[in-house]
N, C-alpha and C positions, 0 to 999 in steps of 0.2 A: 861164797855167801855172794850176793851182789846187790847194787843198789842202782835204780831206772828212774837217771831225770830226776830226781828227790823224791818223786811218785811212790813208789813201792820199796820190800824187799823182798827178795825172794833167794831162796834155802834151796841148795841144792847138795847131792849124795857125792862119792867119792865118782861113780859113774853118769855124771851129770845128769842125771835123770829130778827133775822136780819133787821138792819133798814138802815145803812150805811157802809161801808166798802172802806178804799182808802187805793190803794197800792203801793209798787215799785218795777218795775218787772229787773229784773238785769242780763238778760240771754242773751243781746246782746251788740250793741259797744255803748253804753249808755240807763240813768235810761229811762224807761219808767213808768208814773205815773196814776193812772185809781182810779175810783168811782164808784162803781156800787150802788143800789139801792137793798132794801131787801125785802120781808114782809114784814115786819112792818110800820108802819103811819110814814111818813117824821116828825123830829119837824119841830117848825118855820125857815122860812128864817134865820133868825140871828144866828142863834142857830145851825143849817145847817152849815152855812158860816164862823161860829167861829170854830167847830168842824174839818170842813175840812181842813183851814189853818194852826189850832193848827197840826193835821196827816203830812200834806205835811212840813210844818217847822219842824218836828222831821224827814223825811225820807230823806229830806233836808240835816240836820245834819247828820243825821247818815250813810251817804254816801260821806263824808268829803267834802256835796257842801255847806258853811253855805251863808245864804241871808245875808250880816247885812244892807241890805236898807229893805231888802223887802218887794222889785215891785216881786222881781220871783217869791215867793212864795202866792201873790194875784195873780198874772198872771192865776199863776198856777190852784190857788182854784177857781178860779173865769171861768174858761173852765171844769173843772172838774165837778161844780155845774149843769153845762149843764144836768146832767145825773138827774139829780131832775126835770127837765120839759116836759108840754104836747108842742107839738111846735104846729099851727096849720099852718104853712108856713114859707116862705121864702122870704125874697126882698133883694135887694142892686143893686150895680151903678156896670155892666157888663162891662169891660176892650173890645175893638174891638183887635183883636188874629195882624192888622196890621194895620197903620194907613199911612197917607201923611204925608210928612212934615207940612204941615198946617193944621191939626189934623182933616184929614176926615178921617173918616175908611172906609176901603177897603173889610177887611175880619172879621165875626163874628167867633162863636166859633159854631159846628153844632154840635147835639146829639152823634153821631155816630166819635168826636175825638175823647170823652171820658175824658173828660176837659175843664175846663169854668173859666179864670183868671176873679175875682170882683175888684174893691177896698176897698170894704168894705158889707157886710153880715148885716141881721140882722134875727134870728130869734125872730118871733111870737109868744108869748106862751098866754097859758088861763090865766096865773096872773103875767106875766112878759115879758118883750121881755131882748135878749141878743145880743149886738153890738160887732162883730168880725174885726176889721181891723188888721195893721199892723205895726208893731215898726221898730228901728231903733238902733242894739248896733254897732257901730264902723261903718262899711262898709259892715254891712249884717242885713240882717229885718230876723224878724219873727211875729208872731200871735200873737194877745191882745185883749185881753178880758177886758180888763180898760180904755174904752173909756174917752179920751181926751171932748170930742166933741160930742152932738147929731146929728148924720147924718142924713138926712130928704133925700128922693126923689125929685128931681128936678121936678118943674111944666114942665117943656120941657128937651127932649134930646137935648143936645150939645156935636159936635165933637169926640171922641173916647170911650165918656161913653154912655151908655143907659141904663133907668130905667128898672128894672125887678122886679114881683111879686108871677112869676112860678117859682123860683128856683129850679131845680131837687135835696133837699136835702132829707136825712129823717126823717119827721115828725112822729107825736102823741109822747107818749111815750118813751123818751130816756130813755133807761134802764141804760146804761154803756155809760161812755167816758173814752179813753185813751190818754193822753199827752206824747210827745217827747218832753225830753230835749236834744240837742243834746249839748254833754260836749268835743266835738275833733272838733266842725265848729273853724277855724282861727287858727285851732294849738291846742286845750286847751287852747287857753290865756283868750277867757271869760267864764263867770262863768257858762252861760250856755244858748239857745237860744231855745225857742220854735219855733219849726220848723213845725211838726204835728197834727194834731188832729186827732180821729179818735171816729164816735159817731156812736151808736148804737140801732136800735130802735127794734122793736117787731120782726119785720120779714126782718130787711135787714139793710144797714151798710153805710155811706157815710163821705167819708176822705176829711178835710180842709188841705193847705200845703202853704206854704211861698214860693210864686214863680211868677216867669213872666212868659209873654211869648214876642221872638222877633218877632218871625213871627211865621206858624202854627207849621211848623215846627220844632221849635229850642224854649228850655225853660230853663230857669236859674232860679236854687234854691238858697234860701235864700237872694229872689228878694222883689218887691214892690208892691205884688198883691196876696189877698185871692185867692187858685187854689178850685177849687171843682173838688173832683173826685168818683165814683161811690165807691169805697174800694181800699186798702192798694196793693191788687193785680195788680189793674189799674195801680198805681204808680210805682208798680215793672218792670209794661214792656214799661216804658217810658224812652229813653236816655237822661238823665238828662245833664246839666252844668252846675256842677262838677258833677263828678253823687256819685248817691245817694244811700248811707247808707241802705240796706233793714232793716225794725224791723217783728219779727215775733207777730201779734196781736194776745191777749187772747181772747176766746170764749165769746160770750154775749148770755144773759143777765147779766152771774153772772162769780166768778171767776170758 
């Protein structure tokens, strides 16, 4: 185990092969945390989780962002641990883009829209599942990887929600995950909000973003759904309300 210039933690095995790396990127408006698997075999999940939390806590403190409660550290770490998953598929409940006042869906996202809102998502893995929802911090919402309840697909669809077991997100081996900690939301008064998470697979990437559709053409950030996009460039092309601060992802699968 070693640190590098206070920016990241690198974990190696006895053969000095790279196993796991956790870094904090400071080149943009806010810090972006990343985790990437190396060539060496990963340790058991409980050890990997402990290693990741220790690294994230250190990197938060080094950036002047101490997490006194510990929840932000746990949430970022849980998101980063997706980089240790083998995902066989995704499921969740999709929100309609537009609904009547009596909660009857009027319009659903189309593949050409390039974005789809969900109430929650589950990554079904070969050894474990990961549930993704939203959490509220005062008037804004971020992405939560620490579910408080075990959400399941309902037996039948009603209103503005429909079940999906074919969510178009990157599957297979997840090599790297990048987590945006927005420290500027609400004028920087909050300790930081997990707003976007980028998943890197072997051949493609997928972006998760905390936002909401008010109609097919009106999308609001920091809101109550998990929006699925194919990549960061797709999000860059959208006129968000309020305007979204762009960030530059690193290359997958390694640094």
